[in-house]
MILUMBA-102337 format. One record per atom (N, C-alpha, C): residue in one letter; x, y, z. Coordinates in nm, 4 decimals. Each point is the difference from the previous one (the first is absolute). Layout:
<rodrens>
pavo:A&east:X&north:Y&up:Z;
...
</rodrens>
This chain:
<rodrens>
pavo:M&east:0.0823&north:-0.1180&up:0.0000;
pavo:M&east:-0.0823&north:0.1180&up:0.0000;
pavo:M&east:0.0873&north:0.1252&up:0.0000;
pavo:L&east:0.1003&north:0.0015&up:0.0872;
pavo:L&east:0.0876&north:0.1153&up:0.0086;
pavo:L&east:0.0769&north:0.0203&up:-0.1303;
pavo:N&east:0.0464&north:-0.1111&up:-0.0602;
pavo:N&east:0.0721&north:0.0107&up:-0.1268;
pavo:N&east:-0.0887&north:0.0555&up:-0.1105;
pavo:K&east:-0.1266&north:-0.0421&up:-0.0032;
pavo:K&east:-0.0925&north:0.0512&up:-0.1014;
pavo:K&east:-0.0205&north:0.1499&up:0.0175;
pavo:L&east:-0.0081&north:0.0441&up:0.1250;
pavo:L&east:-0.0161&north:0.1425&up:0.0279;
pavo:L&east:0.1232&north:0.0775&up:-0.0450;
pavo:K&east:0.1191&north:-0.0533&up:0.0278;
pavo:K&east:0.1238&north:0.0649&up:-0.0434;
pavo:K&east:0.0052&north:0.0121&up:-0.1522;
pavo:V&east:-0.0415&north:-0.1063&up:-0.0694;
pavo:V&east:0.0013&north:0.0026&up:-0.1459;
pavo:V&east:-0.0976&north:0.1037&up:-0.0513;
pavo:M&east:-0.1163&north:0.0085&up:0.0627;
pavo:M&east:-0.0998&north:0.0987&up:-0.0440;
pavo:M&east:0.0497&north:0.1423&up:0.0236;
pavo:L&east:0.0648&north:0.0255&up:0.1130;
pavo:L&east:0.0447&north:0.1350&up:0.0331;
pavo:L&east:0.1284&north:0.0390&up:-0.0722;
pavo:F&east:0.0969&north:-0.0884&up:0.0000;
pavo:F&east:0.1323&north:0.0356&up:-0.0512;
pavo:F&east:0.0347&north:-0.0647&up:-0.1327;
pavo:G&east:-0.0858&north:-0.0860&up:-0.0492;
pavo:G&east:0.0293&north:-0.0697&up:-0.1251;
pavo:G&east:0.0971&north:-0.1134&up:0.0264;
pavo:G&east:0.0444&north:-0.0639&up:-0.1015;
pavo:G&east:0.0940&north:-0.1109&up:0.0154;
pavo:G&east:-0.0554&north:-0.1257&up:-0.0620;
pavo:K&east:0.0810&north:-0.1020&up:0.0081;
pavo:K&east:-0.0382&north:-0.1273&up:-0.0588;
pavo:K&east:-0.0927&north:-0.0757&up:0.0940;
pavo:P&east:-0.0998&north:-0.0652&up:-0.0522;
pavo:P&east:-0.0826&north:-0.0867&up:0.0844;
pavo:P&east:0.0845&north:-0.1151&up:0.0556;
pavo:S&east:-0.0366&north:-0.0520&up:0.1148;
pavo:S&east:0.0795&north:-0.1043&up:0.0655;
pavo:S&east:0.0154&north:-0.1237&up:-0.0871;
pavo:V&east:-0.0976&north:-0.0303&up:-0.0830;
pavo:V&east:0.0093&north:-0.1162&up:-0.0878;
pavo:V&east:0.1145&north:0.0180&up:-0.0984;
pavo:E&east:0.0146&north:0.1188&up:-0.0527;
pavo:E&east:0.1048&north:0.0262&up:-0.0968;
pavo:E&east:0.1379&north:0.0010&up:0.0659;
pavo:R&east:0.0105&north:0.0447&up:0.1232;
pavo:R&east:0.1270&north:0.0034&up:0.0711;
pavo:R&east:0.0557&north:-0.1394&up:0.0262;
pavo:R&east:-0.0872&north:-0.0965&up:0.0191;
pavo:R&east:0.0403&north:-0.1335&up:0.0407;
pavo:R&east:0.0269&north:-0.0933&up:-0.1177;
pavo:R&east:-0.0084&north:0.0485&up:-0.1199;
pavo:R&east:0.0192&north:-0.0834&up:-0.1184;
pavo:R&east:0.1448&north:-0.0471&up:-0.0118;
pavo:V&east:0.0213&north:-0.1198&up:-0.0543;
pavo:V&east:0.1342&north:-0.0540&up:-0.0229;
pavo:V&east:0.0688&north:0.0857&up:-0.1047;
pavo:S&east:0.1285&north:0.0289&up:0.0235;
pavo:S&east:0.0729&north:0.0831&up:-0.0943;
pavo:S&east:0.0147&north:-0.0707&up:-0.1342;
pavo:A&east:0.0169&north:0.0787&up:-0.1031;
pavo:A&east:0.0152&north:-0.0554&up:-0.1347;
pavo:A&east:0.1333&north:-0.0727&up:-0.0113;
pavo:A&east:0.0017&north:-0.1043&up:-0.0776;
pavo:A&east:0.1233&north:-0.0769&up:-0.0193;
pavo:A&east:0.0895&north:0.0715&up:-0.0991;
pavo:G&east:0.1262&north:0.0010&up:0.0298;
pavo:G&east:0.0963&north:0.0622&up:-0.0895;
pavo:G&east:0.0739&north:-0.1042&up:-0.0814;
pavo:K&east:0.1213&north:0.0338&up:-0.0376;
pavo:K&east:0.0842&north:-0.0931&up:-0.0744;
pavo:K&east:0.0420&north:-0.1142&up:0.0919;
pavo:A&east:0.0462&north:-0.1064&up:-0.0617;
pavo:A&east:0.0483&north:-0.1151&up:0.0770;
pavo:A&east:0.1197&north:0.0432&up:0.0850;
pavo:P&east:0.0054&north:-0.0432&up:0.1251;
pavo:P&east:0.1102&north:0.0406&up:0.0877;
pavo:P&east:0.1320&north:-0.0658&up:-0.0390;
pavo:K&east:0.1084&north:0.0623&up:0.0424;
pavo:K&east:0.1330&north:-0.0524&up:-0.0275;
pavo:K&east:0.0398&north:-0.0995&up:0.1089;
pavo:I&east:0.1092&north:-0.0695&up:-0.0225;
pavo:I&east:0.0524&north:-0.0937&up:0.0991;
pavo:I&east:0.0368&north:0.0788&up:0.1257;
pavo:G&east:-0.0412&north:-0.0520&up:0.1147;
pavo:G&east:0.0277&north:0.0668&up:0.1274;
pavo:G&east:-0.1142&north:0.0862&up:0.0493;
pavo:A&east:-0.1006&north:0.0216&up:-0.0832;
pavo:A&east:-0.1161&north:0.0813&up:0.0399;
pavo:A&east:-0.0930&north:-0.0855&up:0.0865;
pavo:Y&east:-0.0923&north:0.0678&up:0.0667;
pavo:Y&east:-0.0979&north:-0.0672&up:0.0844;
pavo:Y&east:-0.1394&north:0.0246&up:-0.0547;
pavo:V&east:-0.0829&north:-0.1043&up:0.0039;
pavo:V&east:-0.1412&north:0.0139&up:-0.0347;
pavo:V&east:-0.0820&north:-0.0387&up:0.1222;
pavo:A&east:-0.1113&north:0.0695&up:0.0200;
pavo:A&east:-0.0796&north:-0.0222&up:0.1206;
pavo:A&east:-0.1472&north:-0.0146&up:-0.0329;
pavo:K&east:-0.0668&north:-0.0739&up:0.0865;
pavo:K&east:-0.1447&north:-0.0137&up:-0.0033;
pavo:K&east:-0.0438&north:0.0029&up:0.1454;
pavo:K&east:-0.0739&north:0.1035&up:0.0367;
pavo:K&east:-0.0401&north:0.0238&up:0.1390;
pavo:K&east:0.1245&north:0.0045&up:0.0867;
pavo:D&east:0.0182&north:-0.0954&up:0.0918;
pavo:D&east:0.1168&north:0.0039&up:0.0883;
pavo:D&east:0.1057&north:-0.1039&up:-0.0346;
pavo:L&east:-0.0098&north:-0.0612&up:-0.1189;
pavo:L&east:0.0975&north:-0.0992&up:-0.0444;
pavo:L&east:0.0930&north:0.0595&up:-0.1048;
pavo:V&east:0.1268&north:-0.0389&up:0.0053;
pavo:V&east:0.0996&north:0.0524&up:-0.0929;
pavo:V&east:0.0827&north:-0.1150&up:-0.0566;
pavo:I&east:0.0260&north:0.0069&up:-0.1296;
pavo:I&east:0.0898&north:-0.0950&up:-0.0668;
pavo:I&east:0.1111&north:0.0808&up:-0.0659;
pavo:K&east:0.1239&north:-0.0467&up:0.0172;
pavo:K&east:0.1126&north:0.0637&up:-0.0668;
pavo:K&east:0.0216&north:-0.0692&up:-0.1345;
pavo:I&east:0.0138&north:0.0789&up:-0.1051;
pavo:I&east:0.0256&north:-0.0519&up:-0.1339;
pavo:I&east:0.1480&north:-0.0374&up:-0.0066;
pavo:T&east:0.0293&north:-0.1293&up:-0.0049;
pavo:T&east:0.1385&north:-0.0464&up:0.0050;
pavo:T&east:0.0561&north:-0.0399&up:-0.1361;
pavo:D&east:-0.0842&north:0.0007&up:-0.1027;
pavo:D&east:0.0420&north:-0.0386&up:-0.1345;
pavo:D&east:-0.0764&north:0.0887&up:-0.0976;
pavo:S&east:0.0397&north:-0.0028&up:-0.1256;
pavo:S&east:-0.0721&north:0.0825&up:-0.0974;
pavo:S&east:-0.1460&north:-0.0453&up:-0.0080;
pavo:I&east:-0.0879&north:0.0953&up:-0.0260;
pavo:I&east:-0.1437&north:-0.0293&up:-0.0021;
pavo:I&east:-0.0507&north:0.0161&up:-0.1435;
pavo:T&east:-0.0738&north:-0.0990&up:-0.0448;
pavo:T&east:-0.0551&north:0.0053&up:-0.1352;
pavo:T&east:-0.1261&north:0.0861&up:0.0001;
pavo:T&east:-0.0398&north:0.0424&up:-0.1164;
pavo:T&east:-0.1222&north:0.0796&up:-0.0125;
pavo:T&east:-0.1203&north:-0.0807&up:0.0454;
pavo:E&east:-0.0041&north:-0.1271&up:-0.0352;
pavo:E&east:-0.1119&north:-0.0862&up:0.0395;
pavo:E&east:-0.0063&north:-0.0149&up:0.1520;
pavo:M&east:0.1172&north:-0.0153&up:0.0625;
pavo:M&east:0.0051&north:-0.0139&up:0.1455;
pavo:M&east:-0.0443&north:0.1293&up:0.0675;
pavo:W&east:0.0433&north:0.1142&up:-0.0493;
pavo:W&east:-0.0398&north:0.1282&up:0.0592;
pavo:W&east:-0.1502&north:0.0220&up:-0.0164;
pavo:E&east:-0.0549&north:-0.0345&up:-0.1152;
pavo:E&east:-0.1442&north:0.0129&up:-0.0197;
pavo:E&east:-0.0768&north:-0.0880&up:0.0985;
pavo:W&east:0.0533&north:-0.1189&up:0.0284;
pavo:W&east:-0.0635&north:-0.0885&up:0.0977;
pavo:W&east:0.0027&north:0.0640&up:0.1388;
pavo:F&east:0.1160&north:0.0556&up:0.0387;
pavo:F&east:0.0098&north:0.0688&up:0.1292;
pavo:F&east:-0.1004&north:0.1147&up:0.0086;
pavo:V&east:-0.0115&north:0.0773&up:-0.1065;
pavo:V&east:-0.0927&north:0.1137&up:-0.0022;
pavo:V&east:-0.1445&north:-0.0479&up:0.0150;
pavo:L&east:-0.0357&north:-0.1051&up:-0.0711;
pavo:L&east:-0.1357&north:-0.0547&up:0.0112;
pavo:L&east:-0.0297&north:-0.0507&up:0.1413;
pavo:M&east:0.1022&north:-0.0477&up:0.0689;
pavo:M&east:-0.0166&north:-0.0494&up:0.1360;
pavo:M&east:-0.0020&north:0.1145&up:0.1025;
pavo:G&east:0.0271&north:0.1223&up:-0.0448;
pavo:G&east:-0.0070&north:0.1149&up:0.0901;
pavo:G&east:0.1337&north:0.0469&up:0.0552;
pavo:W&east:0.1104&north:-0.0495&up:-0.0528;
pavo:W&east:0.1327&north:0.0389&up:0.0474;
pavo:W&east:0.0457&north:0.1260&up:-0.0725;
pavo:R&east:0.0705&north:0.0872&up:0.0709;
pavo:R&east:0.0548&north:0.1230&up:-0.0581;
pavo:R&east:0.1415&north:0.0210&up:0.0518;
pavo:E&east:0.0825&north:0.0659&up:-0.0810;
pavo:E&east:0.1367&north:0.0302&up:0.0429;
pavo:E&east:-0.0037&north:0.1086&up:0.1074;
pavo:I&east:0.0842&north:-0.0166&up:0.1031;
pavo:I&east:0.0073&north:0.0998&up:0.1066;
pavo:I&east:0.1449&north:0.0378&up:0.0257;
pavo:S&east:0.0193&north:0.1130&up:0.0652;
pavo:S&east:0.1317&north:0.0429&up:0.0433;
pavo:S&east:0.0133&north:-0.0349&up:0.1477;
pavo:M&east:0.0926&north:-0.0852&up:0.0325;
pavo:M&east:0.0163&north:-0.0425&up:0.1389;
pavo:M&east:0.0630&north:0.1097&up:0.0858;
pavo:R&east:0.0730&north:0.0927&up:-0.0610;
pavo:R&east:0.0655&north:0.1059&up:0.0780;
pavo:R&east:-0.1007&north:0.0943&up:0.0623;
pavo:T&east:-0.1057&north:0.0294&up:-0.0722;
pavo:T&east:-0.0963&north:0.0984&up:0.0493;
pavo:T&east:-0.1250&north:-0.0633&up:0.0597;
pavo:N&east:-0.0004&north:-0.1313&up:0.0135;
pavo:N&east:-0.1186&north:-0.0698&up:0.0471;
pavo:N&east:0.0053&north:-0.0158&up:0.1510;
pavo:R&east:-0.1034&north:0.0436&up:0.0704;
pavo:R&east:-0.0038&north:-0.0074&up:0.1461;
pavo:R&east:-0.0957&north:-0.1072&up:0.0512;
pavo:R&east:-0.0668&north:-0.0689&up:-0.0907;
pavo:R&east:-0.0941&north:-0.1035&up:0.0425;
pavo:R&east:0.0748&north:-0.1193&up:0.0576;
pavo:K&east:-0.0692&north:-0.0772&up:0.0832;
pavo:K&east:0.0561&north:-0.1245&up:0.0509;
pavo:K&east:-0.0298&north:-0.1067&up:-0.1045;
pavo:L&east:0.1054&north:-0.0462&up:-0.0640;
pavo:L&east:-0.0147&north:-0.0939&up:-0.1109;
pavo:L&east:0.0623&north:-0.1344&up:0.0332;
pavo:V&east:-0.0541&north:-0.1040&up:-0.0598;
pavo:V&east:0.0548&north:-0.1352&up:0.0125;
pavo:V&east:0.0713&north:-0.0305&up:-0.1310;
pavo:V&east:0.1318&north:-0.0145&up:0.0078;
pavo:V&east:0.0785&north:-0.0310&up:-0.1197;
pavo:V&east:0.0036&north:-0.1514&up:-0.0161;
pavo:L&east:-0.0469&north:-0.0458&up:-0.1138;
pavo:L&east:-0.0001&north:-0.1436&up:-0.0288;
pavo:L&east:0.1437&north:-0.0482&up:-0.0207;
pavo:P&east:0.0271&north:-0.1292&up:0.0174;
pavo:P&east:0.1368&north:-0.0525&up:-0.0141;
pavo:P&east:0.0611&north:0.0327&up:-0.1360;
pavo:Q&east:0.1342&north:0.0024&up:-0.0038;
pavo:Q&east:0.0728&north:0.0343&up:-0.1221;
pavo:Q&east:-0.0377&north:-0.0890&up:-0.1181;
pavo:N&east:-0.0308&north:-0.1265&up:0.0258;
pavo:N&east:-0.0288&north:-0.0921&up:-0.1098;
pavo:N&east:-0.1458&north:0.0081&up:-0.0475;
pavo:A&east:-0.0815&north:0.0841&up:0.0596;
pavo:A&east:-0.1418&north:0.0096&up:-0.0377;
pavo:A&east:-0.0156&north:0.0421&up:-0.1462;
pavo:Y&east:0.0720&north:0.1030&up:-0.0409;
pavo:Y&east:-0.0111&north:0.0457&up:-0.1386;
pavo:Y&east:0.0527&north:-0.1057&up:-0.0963;
pavo:A&east:0.1121&north:-0.0643&up:0.0354;
pavo:A&east:0.0588&north:-0.1012&up:-0.0881;
pavo:A&east:-0.0969&north:-0.1156&up:-0.0216;
pavo:K&east:-0.0700&north:-0.0421&up:0.1045;
pavo:K&east:-0.0978&north:-0.1082&up:-0.0140;
pavo:K&east:-0.1108&north:0.0397&up:-0.0968;
pavo:L&east:-0.0499&north:0.1231&up:0.0154;
pavo:L&east:-0.1077&north:0.0468&up:-0.0877;
pavo:L&east:0.0474&north:0.0159&up:-0.1439;
pavo:A&east:0.1206&north:0.0508&up:-0.0177;
pavo:A&east:0.0517&north:0.0252&up:-0.1352;
pavo:A&east:0.0276&north:-0.1299&up:-0.0756;
pavo:K&east:0.0449&north:-0.1040&up:0.0696;
pavo:K&east:0.0336&north:-0.1260&up:-0.0664;
pavo:K&east:-0.1234&north:-0.0824&up:-0.0352;
pavo:A&east:-0.1093&north:0.0227&up:0.0700;
pavo:A&east:-0.1206&north:-0.0805&up:-0.0217;
pavo:A&east:-0.0737&north:0.0449&up:-0.1262;
pavo:N&east:-0.0691&north:-0.0947&up:-0.0630;
pavo:N&east:-0.0844&north:0.0394&up:-0.1123;
pavo:N&east:-0.1284&north:0.0613&up:0.0561;
pavo:S&east:-0.0840&north:0.0522&up:-0.0857;
pavo:S&east:-0.1161&north:0.0762&up:0.0471;
pavo:S&east:-0.0964&north:-0.0828&up:0.0853;
pavo:A&east:-0.0161&north:-0.1282&up:-0.0303;
pavo:A&east:-0.0905&north:-0.0841&up:0.0790;
pavo:A&east:0.0565&north:-0.0270&up:0.1391;
pavo:E&east:0.1293&north:-0.0290&up:0.0067;
pavo:E&east:0.0645&north:-0.0265&up:0.1287;
pavo:E&east:0.0146&north:0.1265&up:0.0836;
pavo:R&east:0.0150&north:0.1131&up:-0.0671;
pavo:R&east:0.0204&north:0.1273&up:0.0694;
pavo:R&east:-0.1153&north:0.0311&up:0.0954;
pavo:E&east:-0.1220&north:-0.0228&up:-0.0442;
pavo:E&east:-0.1168&north:0.0251&up:0.0849;
pavo:E&east:0.0056&north:-0.0856&up:0.1266;
pavo:L&east:0.0368&north:-0.1259&up:-0.0163;
pavo:L&east:0.0085&north:-0.0920&up:0.1131;
pavo:L&east:0.1076&north:0.0450&up:0.0985;
pavo:I&east:0.1182&north:0.0333&up:-0.0501;
pavo:I&east:0.1104&north:0.0457&up:0.0849;
pavo:I&east:-0.0375&north:0.1298&up:0.0699;
pavo:Y&east:-0.0621&north:0.0902&up:-0.0736;
pavo:Y&east:-0.0414&north:0.1295&up:0.0571;
pavo:Y&east:-0.1000&north:-0.0215&up:0.1143;
pavo:N&east:-0.0989&north:-0.0845&up:-0.0216;
pavo:N&east:-0.0992&north:-0.0268&up:0.1044;
pavo:N&east:0.0640&north:-0.0630&up:0.1232;
pavo:Q&east:0.0963&north:-0.0894&up:-0.0189;
pavo:Q&east:0.0704&north:-0.0611&up:0.1123;
pavo:Q&east:0.0785&north:0.1048&up:0.0786;
pavo:M&east:0.0647&north:0.0931&up:-0.0707;
pavo:M&east:0.0747&north:0.1069&up:0.0673;
pavo:M&east:-0.0928&north:0.0890&up:0.0815;
pavo:M&east:-0.1151&north:0.0335&up:-0.0569;
pavo:M&east:-0.0937&north:0.0869&up:0.0701;
pavo:M&east:-0.0556&north:-0.0689&up:0.1250;
pavo:K&east:-0.0294&north:-0.1292&up:-0.0104;
pavo:K&east:-0.0481&north:-0.0751&up:0.1169;
pavo:K&east:0.1070&north:-0.0060&up:0.1079;
pavo:A&east:0.1250&north:-0.0215&up:-0.0409;
pavo:A&east:0.1095&north:-0.0103&up:0.0966;
pavo:A&east:0.0224&north:0.1327&up:0.0734;
pavo:T&east:-0.0135&north:0.1118&up:-0.0696;
pavo:T&east:0.0209&north:0.1293&up:0.0652;
pavo:T&east:-0.1150&north:0.0372&up:0.0923;
pavo:T&east:-0.1215&north:-0.0412&up:-0.0328;
pavo:T&east:-0.1119&north:0.0321&up:0.0871;
pavo:T&east:0.0003&north:-0.0858&up:0.1251;
pavo:K&east:0.0543&north:-0.1222&up:-0.0060;
pavo:K&east:0.0096&north:-0.0856&up:0.1171;
pavo:K&east:0.1008&north:0.0550&up:0.1003;
pavo:V&east:0.1089&north:0.0616&up:-0.0512;
pavo:V&east:0.1036&north:0.0546&up:0.0863;
pavo:V&east:-0.0538&north:0.1174&up:0.0798;
pavo:D&east:-0.0795&north:0.0827&up:-0.0627;
pavo:D&east:-0.0527&north:0.1198&up:0.0652;
pavo:D&east:-0.1010&north:-0.0385&up:0.0958;
</rodrens>
């Protein structure tokens, strides 16, 4: 209610628009980090266009770890390698297993 009043009085973006996922950019370079909510994967090998499109469809975006203040869970170093080596059918299975494993830890 208060936010709606602020928007009416002072203008600004509606809360729905503020919370939207950022647009995907170019494929990240080796050593970059991609995040989805509070999970982070480090890109340890070159990323193909098909692999980056898959990450984008799953909701992952490149982030800057230097300026990030959120409490994030960094997935193991081999997480990206497992996903990159798998074919598209196996990738979904591996991804789901990783997500289940991280939610059990929390």
